[in-house]
N, C-alpha and C positions, 0 to 999 in steps of 0.2 A: 477484476478480470481485465478491464481495459487498461489498468495501470501496468499489468504484466505483459501487455501486447508487445512492447518493444523487446522484451526478453524472448518471447516466442519467435519473433521475427529474426532475432540474432541466432536463435537455436537452429532454425531452418535455413540460415544463411541467405535470406532475401536481401541482406545488405551487401552480399558478395555474389554477384550473378555469374561469375566465371564458371562455376560448376554446372549451372543450368545450360550455359552455352556449349560446354564441352559435350553434353548429352544431346543438345539440340541439333548441332551441325550434322552429325552422321544420320540422325533421324530424318532431317530435311533432305539430305542426299538420297536416302532410300525412297522417300515420298515422291521426289521429282523423277527419279529413274523408274520407279514402279508405275507411275502414271504418265510416262512420256512427257514430263514437264507440265502436266495439267492437273495437279491435285485439286480436289474439290475444296471450296472454302470451309465446308464443315469438317472435313478431315484435317485440314491445316489447323483450324482452331482447336480441335480435340487433341491433336498430337502436341501442339505447342503448350497448351495449358496442362495436359497430362504429364509432359516431360518436366515442367516446373514443379508440379505437385509431387511427383515421384522423387525428384531430386531432393525436395524439401523433406519428404518423409524419410529418405535415406540418411540425410544429415541428422535428423532427430534420433534415429535408431543407432547411427554410428556413435553419436555422443553418449547414448545410453550404454552401449557396449564398451566404450573406451573411457568411461567416467573415472575409473581408478587409475588409468594410465595418463590421461590428459593433464592431471594436476602436476605431473613431473616433467611436462614439456613446456618450455618457455612460451612457445607460440600459442598454446591452447589452454594454459592454466586459468585464464580468466573467462573461459566460455561459460554461459549461464548455468549449465548443468554441473560442470566441474567445480565451479566456484560456490555452488550451493544455492544459487538464486532461484533455480528451478529444481523441483524434485524429480526423481527418476520416473515415477509413474506418470508424471505430466508429459515427459518426452515420449514414452511409449504410447500414451493416449493420443497425443498429437500425431505421431507417425501413423497410427491406425486410422484416425479420422481423415488424414490427407490421402491415404491409400484408398479408403472407401470412396471419397469424392472422385479420385482418379478412375476407379472402376465404374462408378456411375456414369462418367463421361463416355465410356466406350460401350455402354449398353445398346446404343443404336447400331453398333457394328456387328459383323458376322461372328459366328461361333468360334472360328479358328482364332480370330484376334483376341477374343475373350479367354480362350484356353491358353494362349501364349502369355496373356497378361498375368495369369496365375503363376506361371513359371518365372516370369520376370520379377514378380513380387518376392518369390522364394529366393531368387539369386540376390536381389537387392537387400533383402532382410538378413541373409546369412553372410554377406561379404564382410561386415565388420569383424566377425569372429574368425575369419580365415587368417588374420594377422597373427593368431596364436600358433599356427602350425604349417601354413603354406610358405614355402621359401620365396615365392614371387606372388603375393596376394594381388598385386597390380594386374596380373593377367585375369584373375577372377573379376576384378573391378571392370576390366575392359568388356567382359561379357555383360555385366550388369549395366554399364553405361551404354552398351550398344544394342540392347534388346529392343529398342525402338525400331531397329532396322528390319528384323523379320516381322515385327508387328505391323510396320508400315506396308510391307509387301502383302501381308495377309489381308489387311484392311482394303487395299486397292484391288488385288488380284484373286483373293480368296485362296491363295496358295503361297508357299514360301520356296521360291526357286533356288537353285544352287548359287546364283548370283548374290542372293541375300546373305547366305552363309559366308561367301567369300568376303563380302563387305564387312561382316561381323569379325572375321579374322583380321582384316585390316584395322578395325577399330581396337582389337585386343593389342596389336603391336603399337598403335598410337597411344593407347592408354598406358602401356608399360613405359613408353618413352616419357610422356609428360608427368606421370605420377612418380617415376623414379626421380625426375628433377625435383618434384615436390618433397620426396622422401630424403633427398640429399640435404634439404634444409634442416631436417630434424635428426640427421644421422647420429650425432653425439647423444642426444636425449634417448633415441630408440635403443642404442647400445646399453644404456644404463637400465632401462625398464624391461628389456628383454623381449620386445616384439620383433616380428620379422618383416622386413621390407626388401624390395628389390635392390635398393641402394646398398644394403648390407650384404645381400647375397652376391651381387656382382662385384663387390669390393673395389679393388683398384681398377677394375675394368668397367666401372659404372658409366663413364663418359662414352666409351666404345659401345657398350650395350645400348645406351640411349640412341646413339647415331645409327646403329644397325637396325633398331626398331623403327626409326624414322624412315630408313632406306626401304625396309620391308613394306611399310605402309604405302609409301609413294610408288614402289614397284607394283603393288597390287592395283593401285589406281591407274597405273600405266596399262596393265592388262585389261582393266575395266574399260578404259578409254578406247583401246584398240578393239576390244570385243564388241562394244556398242557403236563403234564408228563415230566417236565424238570428233568435233571439228576444232579449229584453232583456238576458239574462245575457251574451251575446256583446258587446252594445253597451256594457255596463258595463266589460268587460275592454278593449274598444277605447278607451273614454274614459280609462281609467287609462293605457293606452299613450300616448295623445295628451298626457296630463298629463306623462308622463315626457319626451316630446320638448320640451315647453315648458320644463320644468325644465332640460333640457340647453342650451337657448339662454341661460339665465341663467348657466350655468357657462362656456360657451365664448365669449361675446360679447367678452370682453376679451383672449382668446387667451393666457391665462396657462397655463403648462405643467401644473401640478398640477390645476387645475380642469378642463382639457381631458381629462386622464387619468381624472379622476373621472367625467366624462361618458361616456367610453368604457366604463368598467366598469359604469356604471349601466344600460347597455343590456340587461343581464341582466334587469332588472326590466321593461323595455319588452317584451322578447320573452316573458317569463313572463306578463305581463298579457294579451297577445294569446292565448297558449295557454290560460290560465285561462278566458278568455271562451269559447273554442271548446269546451273540455272541460266547462264548466258547462252550456253550451247542450245538449250531447248527454246529459249526466247528467240534466238536467231532463226529457228525453223518455222516460226509462226508466220 
């Protein structure tokens, strides 16, 4: 069992934290806004650990769903499940165990949060299969990656206001942007194996689509900043995020594999900049 632990850690991508961070930043944005900058330590711990657990569970079920596709993709052919080092039932069992632990974490929270967690689990569990028939599965991913937003509002306020859904829409646009960059890395392999991605759907307009999605994300946060009366520290963080998006254009405009992958990973800084602006605004009010 312990000898296989490194394989399980690779399966759930704990060696690659970028995915957890892309889930964590919008969740933290929601926690800070819902609580006026004062989230309780208990909620903070629950949501941070829960986000990591659910991302890990999602990776395991994603590899299970894609096990017959990943062997034909250069970047994924050596993953533990694809290479046969881990059996399919182990991935499903691990995903179920991680999801159960995540649910146990939220037991102290209100009923609405628990109800939303069930919906979040459904969306996360079904996302890997959308690549068979959705033209832009990255939009569905954005809902899965952003479900911490309504859950955070529910946990703090026992309701999900319109603002939470607006933030979720922003997260969908952001997810389409960064996951299209990710899909641009595997474009040639995806054509061969016949799965659908936004990079293939957008075709020669892929770079334009990515930049329009960044623009939509940032525009929604402009609306949020104005609606909530955020001060200059928020706008400083927003400007840093916009700078990241512009830098990503420089990376992806030639559609080369490694620069596109670098742009995907760099989204951690874009998300972090937005959160920093929100957190600094509330810190300034204390």
